Residue frames relative to the residue before (quaternion, step in Angstrom):
aa qw qx qy qz dx dy dz
E 1.0000 0.0000 0.0000 0.0000 0.00 0.00 0.00
R 0.6952 0.4748 -0.2716 0.4665 3.59 0.64 -1.22
R 0.6653 0.5047 -0.3235 0.4449 3.63 0.80 -0.92
S 0.6740 0.4871 -0.3213 0.4531 3.71 0.89 -0.91
R 0.6477 0.5181 -0.3344 0.4474 3.58 1.01 -0.79
F 0.6418 0.5056 -0.3320 0.4715 3.63 0.98 -0.78
R 0.6466 0.5126 -0.3318 0.4573 3.59 0.96 -0.83
R 0.6417 0.5519 -0.3151 0.4293 3.52 1.08 -0.83
L 0.7036 0.4752 -0.2535 0.4635 3.55 1.12 -0.80
Q 0.4021 0.6805 -0.5100 0.3394 3.57 1.22 0.31
T 0.7529 0.2191 -0.1396 0.6046 3.64 1.16 -0.38
C 0.6488 -0.5371 0.3667 0.3951 3.57 -1.12 0.43
P 0.3011 -0.8100 0.4845 0.1362 3.55 -0.67 1.13
F 0.6001 0.5796 -0.3211 0.4481 3.57 1.39 -0.22
A 0.6918 -0.4773 0.3833 0.3829 3.44 -1.35 0.26
P 0.4618 -0.7446 0.3859 0.2887 3.51 -0.60 0.82
V 0.7271 0.2518 -0.1749 0.6143 3.57 1.46 -0.36
A 0.3090 -0.7482 0.5555 0.1899 3.65 -0.77 1.04
V 0.5301 -0.5742 0.5171 0.3491 3.46 -1.32 0.63
V 0.7980 0.0892 0.0128 0.5959 3.61 0.87 -0.96
G 0.8188 0.1466 -0.1507 0.5342 3.67 -0.79 1.04
T 0.6857 -0.4616 0.4048 0.3911 3.52 -1.21 -0.74
S 0.4615 -0.6556 0.5358 0.2649 3.59 -1.06 0.86
P 0.4997 -0.6384 0.4660 0.3543 3.49 -1.03 0.77
C 0.5019 0.6092 -0.4608 0.4058 3.73 1.03 -0.07
D 0.6494 0.5144 -0.2827 0.4835 3.61 1.15 -0.64
S 0.7545 0.4519 -0.1806 0.4404 3.47 0.93 -1.02
C 0.7324 0.4015 -0.1956 0.5139 3.56 1.06 -0.75
T 0.4587 -0.6663 0.5095 0.2934 3.43 -0.99 0.69
D 0.6709 -0.4734 0.3167 0.4750 3.74 -1.06 -0.22
S 0.5172 0.6476 -0.4163 0.3740 3.59 1.18 0.39
W 0.0028 -0.8458 0.5315 -0.0465 3.53 0.13 1.29
L 0.2553 0.7705 -0.5482 0.2015 3.54 1.00 0.65
P 0.6480 -0.5303 0.3646 0.4072 3.58 -1.20 0.67
G 0.8291 0.2141 -0.1962 0.4779 3.57 -0.97 1.00
S 0.5548 0.6584 -0.4048 0.3080 3.61 1.12 -0.22
C 0.8020 0.1932 -0.1142 0.5536 3.60 1.25 -0.46
D 0.2179 0.8290 -0.4984 0.1301 3.54 1.23 0.30
S 0.7188 0.4615 -0.3140 0.4143 3.64 0.70 -0.84
T 0.5800 0.5540 -0.3251 0.5010 3.58 1.27 -0.65
I 0.6803 0.4861 -0.2678 0.4787 3.59 0.85 -1.02
L 0.6178 0.5521 -0.3256 0.4555 3.57 0.98 -0.85
E 0.6804 0.5013 -0.2579 0.4683 3.53 0.83 -1.02
Y 0.6981 0.4628 -0.2778 0.4705 3.54 0.85 -0.93
C 0.7662 0.4118 -0.2219 0.4406 3.59 0.69 -1.06
T 0.6375 0.5005 -0.3788 0.4467 3.67 1.05 -0.27
N 0.5308 0.5390 -0.4630 0.4619 3.58 1.19 0.21
P 0.4917 -0.7220 0.3999 0.2775 3.53 -0.59 1.13
Y 0.6382 0.5154 -0.3498 0.4525 3.61 1.02 -0.66
N 0.6798 0.4454 -0.3237 0.4845 3.61 0.89 -0.78
Y 0.6321 0.5137 -0.3895 0.4300 3.70 0.92 -0.61
E 0.6655 0.5229 -0.3117 0.4319 3.55 0.91 -0.82
A 0.7334 0.4792 -0.2237 0.4272 3.51 1.06 -0.93
D 0.7675 0.3362 -0.1241 0.5316 3.54 1.39 -0.67
E 0.3450 -0.7827 0.4763 0.2036 3.52 -0.16 1.29
E 0.5434 0.6128 -0.4223 0.3884 3.72 1.05 -0.62
C 0.5894 0.6272 -0.3955 0.3207 3.64 0.88 -0.71
A 0.5764 0.6227 -0.3343 0.4102 3.50 1.29 -0.80
E 0.6559 0.5024 -0.3022 0.4754 3.57 1.16 -0.64
W 0.7152 0.4506 -0.2133 0.4899 3.73 1.18 -0.17
T 0.3770 0.7543 -0.4868 0.2279 3.60 1.15 0.24
H 0.5731 0.6015 -0.4055 0.3813 3.51 1.12 -0.38
L 0.5490 0.6171 -0.3951 0.4021 3.66 1.19 -0.12
W 0.8208 0.2238 -0.0528 0.5228 3.60 1.19 -0.59
T 0.6622 0.4972 -0.3074 0.4687 3.56 1.27 0.00
E 0.0156 -0.7365 0.6748 -0.0434 3.50 -1.02 1.11
C 0.1800 -0.8210 0.5389 0.0567 3.41 -0.90 0.91
S 0.1773 0.6967 -0.6917 0.0688 3.51 -1.18 0.67
F 0.7461 -0.4307 0.2643 0.4335 3.49 -1.31 0.32
Q 0.8731 -0.0523 -0.0371 0.4834 3.43 -0.75 1.19
H 0.2468 0.8242 -0.4479 0.2433 3.54 1.27 0.83
L 0.7505 0.4313 -0.1888 0.4638 3.42 0.95 -1.16
N 0.4054 -0.6568 0.5714 0.2789 3.51 -1.20 0.63
P 0.7113 -0.4794 0.2803 0.4309 3.62 -1.20 0.38
L 0.6368 0.5380 -0.3354 0.4387 3.56 1.02 -0.74
Q 0.6309 0.5469 -0.2780 0.4749 3.55 1.04 -0.90
V 0.6487 0.5004 -0.3191 0.4765 3.52 0.99 -0.92
T 0.6026 0.5349 -0.3583 0.4715 3.67 0.94 -0.77
Y 0.7095 0.4434 -0.2998 0.4583 3.58 0.71 -0.96
F 0.6499 0.4949 -0.3459 0.4616 3.69 0.93 -0.78
M 0.6662 0.4849 -0.3467 0.4482 3.60 0.86 -0.81
R 0.6237 0.5334 -0.3394 0.4597 3.61 0.98 -0.65
G 0.6445 0.4683 -0.3158 0.5153 3.59 0.97 -0.71
V 0.6491 0.5033 -0.3630 0.4400 3.70 0.88 -0.66
H 0.7305 0.4609 -0.2187 0.4541 3.51 0.94 -1.09
S 0.7395 0.4275 -0.1863 0.4854 3.50 1.00 -0.87
G 0.7772 0.3769 -0.1847 0.4688 3.58 0.95 -0.86
């Protein structure tokens, strides 16, 4: 599993065109090492339009999701559950 994920990240895993703003594929170089583009991915994927349009965002919810008892609003729960079930 880990090996296939690393191989997948040799190229940009996100949609080449963003619904809103700029795709991480445009902003980040071909360095897809862990942590290298976190702020760009965070900005891109926390936009609800980009999140809904780009399935790869479900793989990156750890960048902005913190959980405690009843911490998430219903929309965040929906996004989180999608990430858990799809990612």
